[in-house]
N, C-alpha and C positions, 0 to 999 in steps of 0.2 A: 191655259187660256189659248184658244186658237187664234192664229194670225190670219189676217186677210191676205190672200195671195195677190201678189203684184201691186200692193198699195203703193202709190206714188209718194215720193217725198214732197213736202211743201216747198215752193220756191223760197229761197233764202235771200233776204235783202240785208246785207251786212251794214249798209249805210244807216239803217234804223238802229243798229246795235252800237254805233260809234259812241263811246263814252268819252266825254271831254272832262278832264280834270280841271275844276275851276281855277283860273289864274295861270294854267300851264300854257306856255308858248314854246313851240318847237324851236330848238337852237338853229342859228344860221348855218347853212351848209358850208363846211370847211374840209379841205383835204387833210390827210395825216401830216403832210409836209407843212401846211399852214399852221396847224395846231402845234407842231414841234417848234416852229419859229416864233410863236407868240410867247411873250414874257420870258425870253431866253436869259435875261439877267436875274430872274427870280429862282434861286437854287432850289427852294422847297417845291415850287411848282414844276420845275424841270424833273426833279426826282419823282414827283407824283405822276407826271405824264409818262415817265419811263416805266413806272410800276403798272400803270394802266395799259399802255400800249405794248410794253415788253420789247423784245428784240425785233419783232416783226416790223415795227415802225421804221427802223433804220433803212430797210431796203424796199420800201413801198414805191410803186411806180406811179401812183396817181391814176391808174386805170379805173374803170367803172367798178362800183361796189359789187361784190359777189357774196351772196349768202346761200350756202348749200346745206340743206337739212338732211341728216343722215338717218335718224330714227326717232320714233316716239316709243316710250316704254311705259306700260301700265304697271304700277306698283301697288301691291296690297299685301298685308300680312296674311299668312295662311296659304300662300301660293307662290309659285315661281314667277318672276317678272315675265311679262308678255311684250315682245318687241314687234313693232310694226315698222317695216323698212320704208323710209321716206326718200331714199336716195335716187330712185328711178321712177318708173311708171307706177303711180299710186292708184290707177283705176281699178286694180284687182282688190284693193282693200275693202271696198264696199260690198264685195261678194263673199268675203271671208269673215264671218262674225266671230267675235271672241265672247266667251261666257264670263259674266260677272255675277258674283253672289250678291243677292239682294241685301241692302243695308250695310255692305262692307265700306270701310273707309279706304280711300285710294288716292294716289297722286299720279300725275303724268310727268315724265321726265323727257326732255328733248335734247338731242345732240345735234350740233350744227357747227359749220365753220364760217368764218368771215374773212374775206380777202380784199385787199387793196384800199379800202376806206373803212370808216366807222359806220355801223348801222345804228341809227339813233331812234330811240323810242319804239323798240320792237314789241309788238303785241301779238298774243295768241287769241284768236277769236273762234268760237265754236257754237254752232246752233244745233240743238238736238231736237228731233221730232220722232213721233211714234204714230204710225198709220197716217202720216201726212199732217198731224197736228203738232205745232211747236210745243215743246215741254220745258226747255231750258236754254239759256244762253250764257256764254262765258266771254268776257272781254278782259283778259288778263295782261297787264303791263309786265313785260319781262325785263326791260331795261335797254341800255345802250351797250354795244359790244365792239371792241376794237379788233383789228386784224391780228391773227396769230396762227401759227402752224397747227397747234393742237386744237381739238374740237372744244367748243364751249358746251357746257352742260348746265341746264336749268331745270328745276323741279317746281311744279305748281304747288300751292298750298293744299292741305287735306280737303277732300270732298267726300260726300257720302252718296252711295248708289241708292236709287229708290228702293223701297221695300213694301212688302205686302202683295197679296194675290193679284190685285189690280195692276200693280206696277210691273209684274212679270211679263216678259215678251221681248220683241225685237225693236231696237232703236236705230235710227239713222242719224249720223253726225256729219255736218259740213263744216270744215275747218279752213282757216287760213292764217298766215303770218303776214302782218302788215307793219310798216314803219311810219315814222312821223311825216314822211313825204307821201304817204298813201300808196307806196309801192308794195304790191303783193309779191312776197318772195316765195311763197309756196301755198298751194291750196289743194285740198284732197277731201275725200269722203271716206268714212268707215262705218261699220255697223257692229253692234254688240247686242247680246241677249242678257236680260236680267233673269236669273234662275234662282230657285230656292237654295241650291248648293252649287259649289264649283263644278 
């Protein structure tokens, strides 16, 4: 199927994509130090907080939250993982299409670090379009993550690539990570091609 040259991507309004879980209210903002000092007399809760925050909580400075994304990995049976570097300038990702076999099941895995504070209610949002026409959206809650030295790693649930002759072609994805405070920690664009074979 021939692609239209220079087809512009449709503008993306993520506000329309905000999914609100009924009854969910974002927790009040607290520093790691405040969380550690809460319920200090409850041994079970103290052990739970130590397990959640690990050794990183002991030396936290209370500085501003830092969330740094390292990479996104496309995972599918039948091929090697494809890594997209999110650690630097992501503007080149939209010009480097990856090929995805039609109808394959896949997952996305993200690696990121959190420093100084807890990131609460981190979400992955992605709008996919083809020839400027929106075709799918994802608004996936990833969870809350505490600061630690080693990278956090989270994998999305299984998804299935489009299939059939009409589905083959080039797609444009606009992505971002946002937390409960509506802070955008990373945004980027990437492209992929749906083909009959890898």
